[in-house]
N, C-alpha and C positions, 0 to 999 in steps of 0.2 A: 503492499500499501504505499503511495507517495506520501512524505512526511505533511505535506499541507491538507492532506485528506485526514478528515475525522474519523475515528475509528466508531462504528455504531456499533451498539448493544443493545438488541431489542429483547426486553423483559417484560413486555406485555402480557397480562394473564398472570403473573408472577404477585406472590402476596408477601408482606414482611414476615420475615426479616430478608427473603430471599433476593430483593433487587440490590440491596447492600452486600451480600455474599457474593453474589453475580459480580458486581461491580470491583469489588477487592480482587477476585480472581482474576480478572479480566486486566485489570490496572497493573497488576505484579509482570505482566507479559509483555507491557509496552513500555515505549520510551520516555524518558522525561519531556516536558512540553510537551506533550501530547494532546491534542483536544478529542475528548470521547463523547459522543452524543448517546446518551441513554435514554430508551423508548420504554415507558412504563403506564399502567393502568391503576396502580396501587396508589389512592390517594396520599396516603402516608410516605410514600417514597421522597418527594419532595422534601421533605423536613427530615427526613432520615439519611438522605444523600447530603443535604446542605452539613448536617452533622459529622458525617463521615469526612466530608472535606474539611470541616475545621479542624479535625481531629487529627488527620493525616496530612494537613497543609497543604491539601488541592485547593483549586479556585472552582468556583462554583460561577461559573459564567452566565447562565440564562436558565429560563423555565419557560417554555411555551405550551400552551394547550392547542391540542389538536382533536379534531373529529368532533368538534362541539355543534355543528351543524347536521350531523349525522342521527339517525332514530335513537329513541332511547333504548333501542335492545343492543346497540353497541354502546361497550364501554367509553368513558372518556378517556384519553390518554395525552399525556404530557411529554415533550422531548426536553432532556434536561443536558445542557452543554458544561463539560467539566474541562479545568485544564488540569493536567497531571504533573507534579512536581517530580524531582530524580526519585526512583522509586527504587532503585536497584542497589541494595545494600552491599555489595562487592565494591563500589566504586567509592573511594574517601576522596574528600576534596579539602 
């Protein structure tokens, strides 16, 4: 994946705590300064991922609601953009 392309993680349909767990697992595999787009349907995920970012010193860039115009049978989804800090414990600065 080109470095300027965000890494997309589709976690729609997963309930707490899985969006945070899956985001953490993916973040461990990515480079520092990577942008990650996390798609979720769990309303608690925004708050949970904001806390996860604060604890892990990542940056929450944006939260955008999507699917608001779809019928009520479709769950609301959100796109949450994160910027990951250096996450490789084998590198020392």
